N, C-alpha and C positions, 0 to 999 in steps of 0.2 A: 119325344122327351129325352132320348139318349144323347141328343146333341146339345142339350141345354148347358151342361157344365162347361163344355169346350167353348161354346159361344160366349158365355159370360167371362170365361178366362181370357179370351182374345180381346173382348171389349175392355176389361180391366187393364190388361197389359198395354193396350193402345193408349188408354188414359194416362197410365203411369209414365209411359214413354214421353208423351206430350208434355206432361208436367215436369218431367226430368230435364228435357232439353230447354224448357223455359227457365229453369233455375240455373243453367250453366251458361257462362259467357261464351265459351268455345268448347265444342266437343273434341276439338283436336288436342287440347291441352288438359284433358281430364286426368284426375288422379287415378292411382291404381285401384282404389276402392270403388270409384265410380265406374271404371271399366268392368270390374267384376259384377257390379250391379246391372250394367247393360247386358253382360253375358247371361245373367240369370233371367232377365226379361226375354232375351232372344231364345234361350233354351225352353222357357215356359211356353212361349208362342209356338215354337217348333213342336213341342209335345202336344199342344192342342190341335195344331194343323194336321199332324200325322194321325192323330186319333180320329179326327173328322174324316180324313181321307180314307183310313182303313174301314171305318163304319160305312162310308159311302160305297166303297168297292165291294164289301160283303153284301150290301143291300141290293146291288145291281146283279151280282152273280155271274157276269160275263167277263170279268177281268181274269187273266191267267193266274194260276195258283202262285207261281213264283213272285209275281208282283205283290200279291197280298202278304206273302211271307216277308218280303223286303220292307214294305211299309210298316207292318206291325213290329218288326225288329227295330226299325228306326224309332218308332214310338217308345219302346221300352228303353232304348239307349238314351234318347233325348230326355226322358223323364229322370233317369239317374243323373245325367249331366246337369240338369236344372237343379236337382237337390245338391249336387256337389258344388255348383257355383254359389248357391246360397250358403252352404257350409263354409266355403273358403272365404266368402265375404264376411261372415260372422267371425271367423278366426282373425281376419285382418282388423276388424273393429275391437276385438278383445285384446289383441296384442299391439295395437297402434301406439300405446303409451308405455310399452316395456321394451327394454333394450336386450332382452334375452332371446337371441335369434334362434336358439335351438328349438324353442317351442314352435316357431313357424316352420322350421325344417321338418319337424316331426309331423306337423299337420299336413304339409305337402306330401310327405311320404305316405302317410296313412290314407289320404284321399286318393292319391294316385294309385295305390295298391287296390283300394276298393273299386275304383272305376275300371281299372285294368281287368280285374277278376270278372266283373259283371260284363264287360264288353266281350271277353273270351267266351263266357257262358252264352251270351246273346247270339254271338256269331255261330257257336257250335250248335245252337238250337235249330239252325236252319236244317241241319241233318239229323239231330237227335230228338228234337221235340221236347227238350227239358222244360222250356217255359210255355210254349204253346205249339199247336199244330192244327191242321185242317183234315177232317175226315174225307171219305170218298165223294160225298155230295157237297163239300165246301163249307161245312159248319166249323166254327171256331171251337177248339178243344184246349182246355187249360192243361198245362203240363205239371209235373211234380214240383218244379221250381218256379211256378208262376208268381209266387209271392217273394221270390228272391230279391227283387228290386226294393220291396218294402223293408226287407231285412237290411239291405245296404243303406237305405235312407235312415232307418232308425240307428244303425251303427254310426253313421256320420254325425247325426244329431247328438248321439251320446258322447262322441268325441268333443263336440262343441261345448256341451255342458260341463264335461270334465275339465276342459281347458279353462272355462270361465271360473269354475270353483277354485282352480289352482292360481288364477291370476285376478281374483275379484278385487284385490286391493288396488289394482291399477286400472281395472276394466271400466269402472264407473257404473252408475245406476242405470244408464240407458240400456246397456246390454241385458241386464237382468229384466228390465221392463219388456224388452223385445222377446226374450225367452218365455216370460210369463204370459205374454199375449199369444205367442205361436202355439204353445202347448195345448191350450183349449181348442184352437182352431182345428187341429188335425183330428182328434177324436170326434168332434162335432160333425165334421164332414164325413168321417167314416160311418157315423151313425146314420146320417142322411142317406149315404150310399147303401147301407144295410136295409133301411126302410124302403128305399126306392132303388133297387139294383139296376134298373134300366138307365139311371143317370150316372154317367162317368164323371167322377169328382176329382180325379188326380190332378189334371191341369188347373182346375179351379182352386184347389188347395194351394198349389204352387203360386198362383196369381195372388191369392190372399196374403201369403207370406211375403211376396214381393211388395205388396201394398204396405204391410207393417214396417218393412225395412225402409221404404221410402219416407213414411211418416216420421220414423225415428231418426233417420240419418240424412237422407238426400235432399229433402225439401228445405227451402229457406224458411224455417219456422219463425213466425212472428213471436217475439218475446223471449227468444232463446239465443244466448251468445254463441257465435259460431265456433269459437275455440274451446271454451271451457264447458259449454252446454249448461251453464247456470242460467237462471232467469236474468234478463237484461234490464236496462234502465226503464224501458217502456213498462214492463211488468212491475218494477219497483214503484213507479208513480201510481199505477193502477191500484196496487195493493195498499199503499199508504193512504191514498185518497179514500179507499174503501174503509179502512180502519178509522180514519178521521170521521167519516160519515156515520159510522156506527157508534162513535164515542167510546171505542174500546181502548183501554190503556195499553200502550205498547212502547217499545224502546228500539233504538236503532244504533248499530255500531257502523261507522264509516271508516274503512281501513284503506290506507294509502301506502303502497309499497314505493318508497322513495328511492331515487338513484338506481332504478332497475336497469338503466342503460349500461351500468358497469358489468352487470351479469351477462347481458347480451354481448358486450365487447370481450369478456373473458371466455365465454363458452360458445358464443354464436347465437344467432336469432332463433334457430330451430330448437336448440337446447333451452333457450329462454322461454319459448312457447310451451315446451314440455314442463318446465318448472311451474309456469303459471297454471297449467292444467292440473298438476298434482297438488299445488297449493289450493286451488279452488275445490278439488275433490276432498282434501282434508278439512277445509273450512266448512264445507257443506255438512259434514258429519260431526262437526265439533260440538254443537249444542242441539240436542233433540228438541223438536218443535219449532226451530228457527227456519226462516226462509232466507236463502243466500242469493245475492245478486252480483253479477259482474257489470258494474256501471260503465266503465270504459278503461282502456289501457290497463293500468295497474291499480285501479280503484275498485274496491268491493264493498258491499253493504250487507248487513245482517239485520233482519227485522224479526222481532219476537214479542210475545205477550209480556206485559209487565205485571207482576203480581205483588211482591213485597220488596222493600228496599234491600233487605238482607239477601234475598234471592238474586236480585239484580247485581249486587256487589260480587256475589260468587260467580255469576255468569261473566261479569267484567273481568274478574281474576282469571277465569279459564281462557278468555280471548287473549288477554295480555300475556299469559304464560305461554300460550301457543305461539304467539308472535315472537316472543323472546327466544324460544327454543328453535324456531325455524323448522325446516323439513329436511329429511334425508332423501337424496335422489341419486341413484346409480353410484353409490359409494361416496358421493359428495355431500357434505353437510352445508346446506344453504341457509344462511342467516340474512335477514332483511333489515334494512333501515326503514323504519315505518313510523306512521302516526295513526292514532285511533281517536276519532271524535265520537263521543257517546251522548246520545240525546234520549231523554225520557219525556214522552208526550204528557202534557198537563191539561189537555182539553182546550187550550187556547189556539191551537193550530188552525189556520184557514185552508191551507192546501198543501199537497205534497211538494209542490214547486217551491213555496216559501220555506218549508221545513228543510228541504235539501240545500237551499241557498244558505240557510243558517249553519247547517252542518259543514258546508264547504268553507264558509267564513271562519268557523271555529277551527277547522283543520288547517287553514292558512295561518291563523294566529298561532296554533301549536308549532307549526314549522318555523315561524319567525322567532318564537321563544325557545326553539330547540327542545320542545317537550314531545314525548312519545304518546302521551295520553292527555286528553282534555275533555272535561265534562261540560256540555253545552247548557247554559242557563238562560234565565230570562234576560240577563244583560246582553248576551250574545244576540238574542232575537231583537232586542232594542237597537243594538249596534248595526245589525243587518238591515233593519227597517230604515235606520238613518242613512246607511250606505245607499239603499235603493232610492231614497229621497234625493240624495246628492247626485246620483246618476241621472235621475230625472231632470234635475236642475242643469246638468251638463248637456242635455239634448238641445237646449236653446241658449246659445252664447251671444248675447247682445245686451244693450243698455236696458231695454224694456224688461228683461228677465233678471235684473239685479246686478249685472256685471259692470265694474268700474275699473279704471286704471288710476292708481295712486302713484306718487313719486316721493322718493327719499333723496333730498339734496346731499351732495358731497362737497366739502369745502376744500378749495385749493389753498394750501398754506403759503405759497409764493405770492399770490395776489390778494389773499385774505377775502376772496369772493367764492360764492357757491357756483362753480363753473360746470358742474355735471350733476346728473341725478340718475337714479335707478328706477325703472318702471316696474311697478308691482301690481298684479291683478288682485282685485277684491270682489267678493260676492256677497250681496245682501239677501237675507231671508225675506220671506213674505211680510214679516213684521217689521222690516227695516233694519234689523240687527245684522251685524257682519258675521259671516261664516268664516272661521279661521282658514287661511290658506293651507295650514298644516293638516287640515281635514280634507279639503276638496282637491288639492293638487295631487296628493298620492293616489286618490281614487281615479282622477283623470289620467294619470300615468298608467295605472293598472288596467284600465278599461280601454286604453288607446284613444281617449278623447282629449289628450293634452294638445294635440296639433291645432284644433279649432280655437282653443284658449289662446295659444301663442299668436295665431293670426289676428285674433281680436285685439290683442295688446299692440301688435305692430301697426295695425290700421288706426287704432285710437291714438297712439303716440304721434303718428304722422299728422293726424287731424288736429291734435292739440298744438303741436309745434307750428302748423300752418296758420291756425286761427289766433294765435297768441304771440304777437311780436315781442312781448316781454321776455320770451325765452330765446331770442335770436342768438345770443352768445353762449347758450347752454347746450351741452351734448347729453344724449340719453342712452343708457345701456339697457338692453333687453335680454332677458334670459331665454335661451333657445335650447330645448332638449336635443341631444345629438341624434336621437331617432328621427326627429323632424329635419334636422340638419342634412341627413342623408336622403331625404325624400326626393324622388324624381321631380324636377321642376322647381326645387326650392329657390335656386339663385334667380331665375327670371321673375318668379312671383314676388320674392322679397324686394328686389331692385325695382320692379314695376310699381309696387305700392309706394315706395319712397319717392320715386320719380314723379308719379302722378300728383303727389302732394307738393312737389317742388322743393324738397328738403335736400340740403347739401349732404352728400354721403358721409362726410367726415363727422357729422353730428350724430350719426347713428352707430352705436357700438353693440356688438353681440357678446353676451356672456355665456360661458359654460364651464362646468366644474372640472377640477383636475382629475377626478376618479374616472372620467370617461375618455381621457386622452389616449390610452393605449388601445381602445377599441377602434378597429378600422383606421389605424394610424395613417396609412397611405391615402385613403379617401378623405380623411380630415385635412391633411396637408393640401390636397388638390383643391378642395372647396374653399378653404381659408385663403389660399393664394389667389384664386379668382376674385373673391370678394375684396381682398386687400387691394388688388389692382384697380378695383372699382372705387376705392376710396374709403371703404368701411374699415372700422377698427375692431379689435378683439380684446376682451377682458378674460383673464383666467380667474375664475371665482373660487373661493374657499381654499386657497393654497395653504397647505399645512395639515389638511385632513387626510390621514391615511398615507398612501404611497406617493412620494415625490420623485419624479423622474426629470432631472435637470437636462438630460439629453433631449427629451421632447421639447422642453422650453426653448432650448437653443435652436431647434429646427423649425418649430412652428412660429408663424408670424404674429405673435402677441405684441401688443403695445402697452398693456396695463396688467399688473398683477394685484389681485385683491387678497390680502393676507387674512386668514381666518382668525377670529378672536381667540382661538385655543392657543395661539402662539404667545399670548400674554398669560402666563401662568401665575398662580398664587403660591408663594413659597410657604414653608412651615411657620415662618414668623408673620404670615398674613400679608406680606408685601408682594407686589407684582414683580415678576422677573421679565425684564425687557431685553435681556442679553441676546437671545436667539433672534428676536425681531430686528434688533439693530444690525446684527451680522447679515441677515437676509437682505435687509434694505440696501446695505452697501454692495452686496453681491449683485442684486438686480439693477442698481444704478450703473454698475460696471457693464451690464448688458444692455444699457440704454432703455431700460424699462421704467415706466411710471409705477409707483407703489402706492396703493390705497390700503389703509388700515381700517378694518370694519369693527363694529361693536364697541365704540367708545361711549360709555354710559355716564361718565362723570367729567367734571372740568379737570380734575387731577389727571385722569387718563388722557385727555386731550393734550395736556401740557407735556406729559411724559412721551406720548407718541410723537409729538412735535420735536422734542429733544432728540429722539432716535432717528430723525431724518426722513420720515415718510413724506410723500408728496401731498397726499390728500387724506382726509379723515371722513368716515361715514359712521354715524351713530346717533343714538337718542340724545346724547349730550348736546349735539349741534342742531339736529332736525329729525323729527319723526316722520314716517310715511304719512302723506296727506293727499286729499283730493285736489283737483285743479283749482277750485275756488280758494282754498286756503293757501295753495302754493302761490297763487298770484299775490295774495296779501303778504305772504312770507317774503317773496322777492322784492315787493314794493317797500316793505319795512327795511330790508337789508340795504337796498339802494339808497334810501333816505338816511 
């Protein structure tokens, strides 16, 4: 029985070590705290081994006395070193989020002094017998300082508790949970040792403490964020699904720290991590009864019971006041650019996943509106459901799933004919009604699904031009997002589709907007030059919206400029001002560019645009967007 405690200690240490190395990608690059933990495991194992060895040597009785003395001395020293390693590990965890280095220096000095004193006493014991000795027949005899090691251990643990109490504002709740778990273990094991004195429990107590530390800190715990130690997104979805299943009224605050990269750039990434930790710690203790989650990056969530509207409004006020004040950290006042989305469950929620999508949707809307707070309502859920429906429609982009290409003709004023047209994608709902491009195109861009839409338009345009000789003298412009323009293999795929249909390259034009010109200017120039050499032409769309860089226009190989309707402004007297448009038209003509005016809605506007010298006009006054069938009729009527 005397061996049981040491056996179990070795087994537990071995298990902890195996789990420890399984959670580390490389033992070579362990952190300082991980190295301390390994040290505590090794010291615990050494304590158990020397205890077993000393008991074995005593039981045999034929080992020299000096060997027994050395092994027992090593046992006492290893035991104190194990306790010291654990204490130093706890100091590291308590002080890891504070920049007051004097606390750690004091801890090192105090522990070093305690260990040094004990080692001196243990070595002196060889001659003095202060801790233990052996009588003439080889029996083990306890000395007057036999319990001195326990005093050292208790003293070190007291230092840990004092350090925690002084730094509990930055230490976090995990340290307190560890201390509260360790404290009952020690008296329990001492009680067992008192009831069964033949069982040596010292090494087993150390192994149990190592186990507590592993569970609290070293293991990759499922459901806990590695940096902030808050619940992670996995636990969020589990908790919310549980509350939905119970039908329990609850509310959620989704908090997004925006532009946090500026803090990292100003103070450094390590400092930024410390700020996130302290923010999370403060957020966790903000509202009693709430559960706090670190969803990802700089996104946090708080889930709590919903009781009364007045209570909810007060809680909302506390959250917003906290976010507005920011936090103080190492003498710096840290204020955040943030947005808060607030959701109150009404019993209609189907799952945590759908609810979170609604929260994210509302948060994105708050960012677009430059609002710091938004209350999610039924309309947000409806909008999110609609967005999911559109996303589902975007998964299959073909004619069978409602996609069509329409065309809006453009009139050439010199020939009085409709010499070109713009290709526009349209999407029909299951009931045959059209879904507005203003609804599904932005979603396609946000979700990265715009590329398949564009390729569908390119293929359809080439197919329509190939199969309808009525359009032989007409060119077609296609809107291409610049993100797709930069895709690897864009040029060969684009030219391949056109060549396979046997379409003259000069009849296919590529449109993109002015606001994207300055993004990747060099790459834009390179691709445009290659495609221009292949015979394709380029339109600059929406000129006049936002920033206009004439230097870019001079360098990039555009052939056509499409003036935005905003250039035709209404004056105080209600009349249109065409002065800017006329000036720009003359300027672009001087640059050998063709000018198209968009947005002509009345015959009067067509007349005035014509008088200001534009080359072509596109607008509802002349022709609306139409499907191929109506387009054929349109061109037939114009020819007749």
